[in-house]
C-alpha positions in Angstrom: -137.3 68.1 9.3 -137.2 70.6 12.1 -141.0 71.0 12.0 -141.4 67.5 13.2 -141.0 66.2 16.8 -140.3 62.7 18.0 -142.7 60.4 19.8 -142.5 60.2 23.6 -141.0 56.7 23.8 -139.6 54.0 21.6 -139.3 50.2 21.6 -137.4 47.5 19.8 -139.2 46.8 16.5 -138.1 43.2 15.8 -138.1 44.3 12.1 -134.9 43.8 10.1 -135.0 47.1 8.2 -135.7 49.5 11.2 -134.5 49.1 14.7 -137.0 51.0 16.8 -140.6 52.2 16.5 -142.8 54.3 18.8 -144.0 52.5 21.9 -147.6 52.9 20.9 -147.1 51.2 17.5 -147.4 47.5 16.7 -145.6 45.2 14.2 -147.5 42.9 11.9 -147.2 40.8 8.8 -148.5 42.7 5.8 -150.8 39.8 4.8 -152.7 40.2 8.1 -153.8 43.8 7.3 -153.9 44.0 3.5 -155.8 42.0 0.9 -152.9 40.8 -1.5 -153.8 39.1 -4.7 -151.2 37.8 -7.3 -152.3 38.3 -10.9 -153.3 35.8 -13.6 -150.8 34.0 -15.9 -150.8 35.2 -19.4 -153.3 33.3 -21.6 -152.8 33.8 -25.3 -155.5 31.4 -26.6 -159.1 30.5 -25.6 -159.4 27.5 -23.2 -163.2 27.7 -23.4 -165.5 29.1 -26.0 -166.8 31.6 -23.4 -163.3 33.1 -22.7 -163.0 36.7 -23.8 -160.1 39.0 -24.8 -159.5 41.6 -22.1 -156.9 44.2 -21.3 -154.3 43.6 -18.6 -151.5 45.4 -16.9 -148.1 44.1 -16.4 -145.0 45.1 -14.4 -143.8 47.6 -17.1 -147.1 49.5 -16.7 -146.3 50.2 -13.0 -143.8 53.1 -12.8 -142.7 55.2 -9.9 -145.9 56.6 -8.5 -147.9 56.3 -11.7 -149.5 53.8 -14.0 -148.5 53.9 -17.7 -151.7 53.1 -19.7 -150.2 53.8 -23.1 -149.1 50.1 -23.8 -151.9 47.9 -22.5 -151.8 44.4 -23.8 -154.6 41.8 -24.1 -155.1 38.2 -22.9 -157.9 35.7 -22.8 -159.8 35.1 -19.5 -163.0 33.5 -18.3 -165.8 35.5 -16.7 -164.8 34.1 -13.3 -161.2 35.2 -13.8 -162.3 38.7 -15.0 -164.3 39.0 -11.8 -161.5 37.8 -9.6 -158.7 39.9 -11.2 -160.7 43.0 -12.2 -158.9 46.2 -11.4 -160.7 49.3 -10.1 -159.7 52.8 -9.3 -157.7 53.2 -6.0 -156.2 49.7 -6.2 -152.5 49.6 -5.4 -150.4 47.6 -7.9 -147.1 46.2 -6.7 -144.4 44.6 -8.9 -143.7 41.0 -8.2 -141.0 40.9 -10.9 -139.0 43.4 -12.7 -138.4 46.4 -10.5 -139.6 44.4 -7.5 -141.8 46.2 -4.9 -142.3 49.2 -7.1 -145.9 50.4 -6.5 -148.5 52.8 -7.9 -152.2 53.5 -7.6 -154.8 52.9 -10.3 -156.1 56.4 -10.8 -158.9 55.4 -13.3 -161.0 52.4 -14.2 -160.5 50.5 -17.4 -163.4 48.3 -18.6 -162.7 44.6 -17.6 -159.0 45.3 -17.1 -157.1 42.6 -15.1 -153.5 42.1 -14.1 -150.7 39.7 -15.0 -148.9 37.5 -12.4 -145.9 39.8 -12.4 -148.1 42.1 -10.3 -149.9 42.1 -6.9 -153.1 43.9 -6.4 -153.5 45.2 -2.9 -156.6 46.5 -1.3 -157.1 48.2 2.0 -158.8 46.7 5.1 -160.0 48.5 8.2 -156.5 48.1 9.8 -154.3 48.8 6.8 -154.1 52.1 4.9 -152.9 51.7 1.3 -151.1 55.0 1.1 -149.1 54.1 4.2 -148.2 50.7 2.7 -147.2 52.5 -0.6 -144.6 54.5 1.4 -143.5 51.4 3.4 -142.7 49.7 0.0 -140.8 52.8 -1.1 -138.5 52.4 2.0 -138.1 48.7 1.4 -137.2 49.3 -2.3 -134.5 51.9 -1.4 -132.9 49.8 1.3 -130.5 46.9 1.1 -133.1 44.8 2.8 -135.0 44.3 -0.6 -131.9 42.4 -1.9 -132.1 40.0 1.0 -135.8 39.7 0.8 -136.0 38.7 -2.9 -132.6 37.0 -3.2 -131.2 39.1 -6.0 -128.4 36.5 -6.6 -131.0 34.9 -8.9 -133.9 36.5 -10.8 -135.6 38.7 -8.2 -139.3 37.9 -7.3 -141.3 39.5 -4.6 -143.6 36.6 -4.2 -147.0 36.7 -2.5 -145.5 34.6 0.3 -142.7 37.1 0.8 -145.0 40.0 0.5 -147.6 38.6 3.0 -144.9 37.7 5.4 -143.2 41.1 5.3 -143.2 42.5 8.8 -144.1 46.2 8.9 -144.6 48.8 11.7 -148.3 49.5 12.2 -149.6 52.6 13.9 -153.3 53.2 14.3 -155.3 53.5 11.1 -155.8 57.2 11.8 -152.1 57.7 12.2 -151.4 55.7 9.0 -153.7 58.1 7.1 -152.0 61.1 8.7 -148.6 59.8 7.7 -149.8 59.0 4.1 -151.5 62.4 3.7 -148.4 64.4 5.0 -146.1 62.4 2.8 -148.3 63.0 -0.2 -148.2 66.7 0.5 -144.5 66.9 1.3 -143.3 64.6 -1.5 -145.5 66.5 -4.0 -143.7 69.7 -3.0 -140.3 68.1 -3.3 -141.2 66.5 -6.6 -142.3 69.9 -7.9 -139.0 71.4 -7.0 -137.1 68.5 -8.6 -139.2 68.9 -11.8 -138.4 72.6 -11.9 -134.7 71.9 -11.6 -134.8 69.2 -14.2 -136.4 71.7 -16.5 -133.5 74.0 -15.8 -131.1 71.3 -16.9 -133.1 70.8 -20.1 -132.9 74.6 -20.7 -129.1 74.5 -20.1 -128.8 71.6 -22.6 -130.8 73.7 -25.1 -128.5 76.6 -24.5 -125.4 74.3 -25.0 -126.7 73.4 -28.4 -127.6 77.0 -29.3 -124.1 78.1 -28.3 -122.4 75.5 -30.5 -124.7 75.9 -33.5 -124.7 79.7 -33.5 -121.0 80.1 -32.9 -119.7 77.6 -35.6 -122.0 79.1 -38.2 -122.1 82.8 -37.3 -118.8 83.5 -35.6 -118.0 85.7 -32.6 -118.7 89.2 -33.9 -122.4 90.0 -33.8 -121.9 93.1 -35.9 -120.0 91.4 -38.8 -121.4 91.8 -42.3 -123.0 88.6 -43.5 -123.5 86.9 -46.9 -125.5 84.1 -48.2 -123.6 80.8 -47.9 -125.5 79.3 -50.9 -126.2 76.3 -48.7 -129.8 75.9 -47.5 -129.1 74.3 -44.1 -126.4 76.9 -43.2 -128.0 80.1 -44.3 -125.9 83.3 -43.9 -122.3 83.3 -42.8 -119.8 86.1 -42.1 -118.7 87.8 -45.3 -115.0 86.8 -45.0 -115.8 83.1 -44.4 -115.8 80.4 -47.1 -118.1 77.5 -47.8 -116.3 74.4 -48.7 -116.9 70.7 -49.1 -115.8 68.6 -46.2 -114.2 66.2 -48.6 -111.5 68.8 -49.5 -110.6 69.3 -45.8 -110.7 65.7 -44.5 -109.9 62.1 -45.2 -111.4 58.9 -43.8 -109.3 56.3 -42.0 -110.3 52.7 -42.6 -107.3 50.7 -41.3 -108.4 47.8 -39.2 -106.8 47.1 -35.8 -105.1 43.8 -35.2 -107.0 41.4 -33.0 -104.2 41.2 -30.4 -103.8 45.0 -30.2 -103.4 46.4 -26.7 -104.5 49.9 -27.7 -107.5 51.3 -25.7 -110.9 50.7 -27.2 -113.9 53.0 -27.7 -117.4 51.8 -28.3 -120.4 54.1 -28.9 -121.4 53.5 -25.3 -118.1 55.0 -24.1 -118.8 58.4 -25.6 -121.4 60.8 -24.1 -124.1 62.3 -26.3 -124.0 65.9 -27.2 -121.0 66.8 -25.0 -118.2 65.5 -27.2 -116.6 63.8 -24.2 -115.2 60.3 -23.6 -116.9 58.6 -20.6 -114.1 56.0 -20.3 -112.0 53.7 -22.5 -113.0 50.1 -22.6 -110.2 47.6 -21.9 -112.3 44.4 -22.1 -114.3 45.0 -25.2 -115.7 42.2 -27.4 -114.7 43.3 -30.9 -115.6 40.2 -32.9 -117.0 42.6 -35.5 -113.6 44.2 -36.0 -112.2 47.5 -34.9 -110.7 50.6 -36.6 -107.4 52.3 -35.7 -107.5 55.9 -34.8 -104.8 58.3 -33.9 -104.5 61.2 -31.5 -106.5 64.3 -32.7 -108.7 62.3 -35.1 -112.4 63.0 -35.1 -114.6 60.0 -34.2 -118.2 60.5 -35.4 -120.9 58.0 -34.5 -122.6 57.0 -37.8 -125.2 54.7 -36.0 -128.2 56.8 -35.0 -126.4 60.1 -35.6 -129.2 61.9 -33.7 -127.5 60.6 -30.6 -124.7 63.2 -31.4 -121.7 61.1 -30.5 -118.6 62.9 -31.7 -115.2 63.3 -30.0 -111.6 64.3 -30.6 -109.3 61.4 -29.9 -107.0 62.2 -26.9 -104.6 59.4 -27.8 -104.1 56.6 -30.3 -106.6 53.7 -30.0 -109.2 51.4 -31.5 -112.9 51.9 -32.0 -116.0 50.2 -33.1 -116.7 50.3 -36.9 -119.8 52.3 -36.0 -117.5 55.3 -35.8 -116.3 57.3 -38.8 -112.6 58.0 -38.1 -111.8 61.3 -39.7 -108.5 63.0 -40.2 -108.4 66.8 -40.8 -105.9 68.8 -42.9 -103.7 70.6 -40.3 -103.5 74.3 -40.3 -106.6 74.4 -42.6 -109.4 72.8 -40.5 -109.1 72.7 -36.7 -110.1 69.4 -35.3 -112.1 70.8 -32.4 -113.8 73.3 -34.7 -114.9 70.3 -36.9 -116.1 68.4 -33.8 -118.3 71.3 -32.8 -119.5 71.7 -36.3 -120.5 68.1 -36.4 -122.3 68.5 -33.0 -124.3 71.5 -34.2 -128.0 71.0 -34.5 -128.1 71.9 -38.2 -125.4 69.5 -39.2 -126.9 66.6 -37.2 -130.3 67.2 -38.7 -128.9 67.3 -42.2 -127.0 64.0 -41.6 -129.9 62.4 -39.9 -132.1 63.1 -42.9 -129.8 61.0 -45.1 -129.7 57.8 -42.9 -130.7 54.4 -44.1 -132.2 51.5 -42.1 -135.4 51.9 -40.1 -134.4 50.1 -36.9 -130.7 50.9 -36.9 -130.3 54.1 -39.0 -126.8 54.8 -40.1 -125.1 57.7 -41.8 -123.0 57.3 -44.9 -119.6 58.9 -45.3 -120.2 59.5 -49.0 -123.1 61.8 -48.1 -121.2 63.5 -45.2 -118.0 64.2 -47.1 -120.0 66.0 -49.8 -121.6 68.4 -47.4 -120.5 72.0 -47.4 -119.4 73.5 -44.1 -118.7 77.2 -43.2 -114.9 77.8 -43.0 -113.4 80.8 -41.2 -109.7 81.4 -41.1 -107.7 78.9 -39.0 -107.0 81.5 -36.3 -110.7 82.4 -36.2 -111.5 78.7 -35.8 -109.2 78.6 -32.7 -110.9 81.7 -31.2 -114.3 80.1 -31.9 -113.3 76.9 -30.1 -111.9 78.8 -27.1 -115.2 80.8 -26.9 -117.4 77.7 -27.2 -115.4 75.7 -24.6 -115.5 78.6 -22.1 -119.3 78.9 -22.4 -119.8 75.2 -22.3 -117.7 75.0 -19.1 -119.9 77.6 -17.5 -123.0 75.6 -18.5 -121.5 72.4 -17.2 -120.7 74.0 -13.9 -124.3 75.3 -13.6 -125.7 72.0 -14.6 -123.6 70.1 -12.1 -124.7 72.3 -9.2 -128.4 71.8 -10.2 -127.8 68.0 -10.4 -126.3 68.1 -6.9 -129.3 70.0 -5.7 -131.6 67.4 -7.2 -129.7 64.6 -5.6 -130.0 66.3 -2.2 -133.7 66.8 -2.7 -134.1 63.1 -3.5 -132.1 62.1 -0.5 -134.3 64.3 1.7 -137.4 62.9 0.2 -136.3 59.3 0.9 -135.2 60.2 4.4 -138.5 62.0 5.1 -140.5 58.9 4.0 -138.3 56.6 6.1 -138.5 58.7 9.2 -142.3 59.1 8.9 -143.3 55.5 8.3 -141.0 54.2 11.0 -142.1 56.8 13.6 -138.7 58.6 13.9 -140.8 61.7 13.5 -144.3 62.5 14.8 -146.5 64.1 12.1 -149.6 64.5 14.2 -148.9 68.0 15.4 -148.1 69.1 11.8 -151.4 67.6 10.6 -153.3 69.7 13.3 -151.6 72.9 12.1 -152.7 72.2 8.5 -156.2 71.4 9.6 -156.3 74.7 11.5 -155.2 76.7 8.4 -157.8 75.0 6.2 
């Protein structure tokens, strides 16, 4: 923020969420300078014969800085209500419920589209700039003040009364526009950087999967002679490897844990997707549906929605949800970590996923999985493969962590910049003049 200077003088704001504002600014209740309208209650049936079915937006449609038009619902409304609640391009929509105070602009017009009473529609006046208010609401949302304002001890609601009574700093309308324009420009630059870095993380995740899949099916020697495995989903494997049914290398544990067992518990939610890592053990799990015993070094494979890729080597004895398959490997024949990575490979997951049953809660079947052939190198080669994979995955994890830290700092900078601009901690007027000179 070195480009920005401070104002010449400051005064006490009288506002709970910011102590001081520039001496030339005022404070005002939002309802005095903005036209705030709460939406219509949902009407599922006609009250009058002249009522018509019209599209409406709800809180879920209002996302961070954009409106999601993909899931637009319909309700009945009278002609007068359509006229009163009709949305138009450039309206600011603010969540009354849900993610309270989240806001986004209508960027297009929808024919006769209105809004539900979980949303406020805000329109500008001569004194109040909508872009400036949008950034004010961003600050309110990301501060502890929002919890006090909407009383999060119960179901949070940013009512029209609370919204209208919200005290905000108010520079001149020209300054409000300057602040909004600069923040649009700067946050767009920051958001672009964040998107680039998020894409890098996606590429690293793709590389993670490629490393696992390639190594467990092709080995470590790029020059090794290959042969046809005879299995469509595997393709070629090194000539000295075998293809063998999983059933000959493993067995399934099905022993139930006792209700009063003190062993640590794992649910599907306690295992991360794709990485083969335990997030944490659960010590207070509700296991009315029963739990399975597992032992150190067993493989736990999530059979519910296998595309989520939840597979882990048990680090100790414990209990788990029956949505895991608990698999024991033949020691000195099949390395448990090699099997874990095999079961996390893209090709294996796709094959298993193609066999699932149940539309809403698809599950894999052990009878199908145990009859799958897998490529099998020597035990020593399996150990080398695991070491190679884990070394590469560690490098990927380190790189990914650094990028996530960079993203976190960029987001912190963005929120800090917004706060300092809308509260007058920085003066953007000179920066605006520099931009205008360039253009």
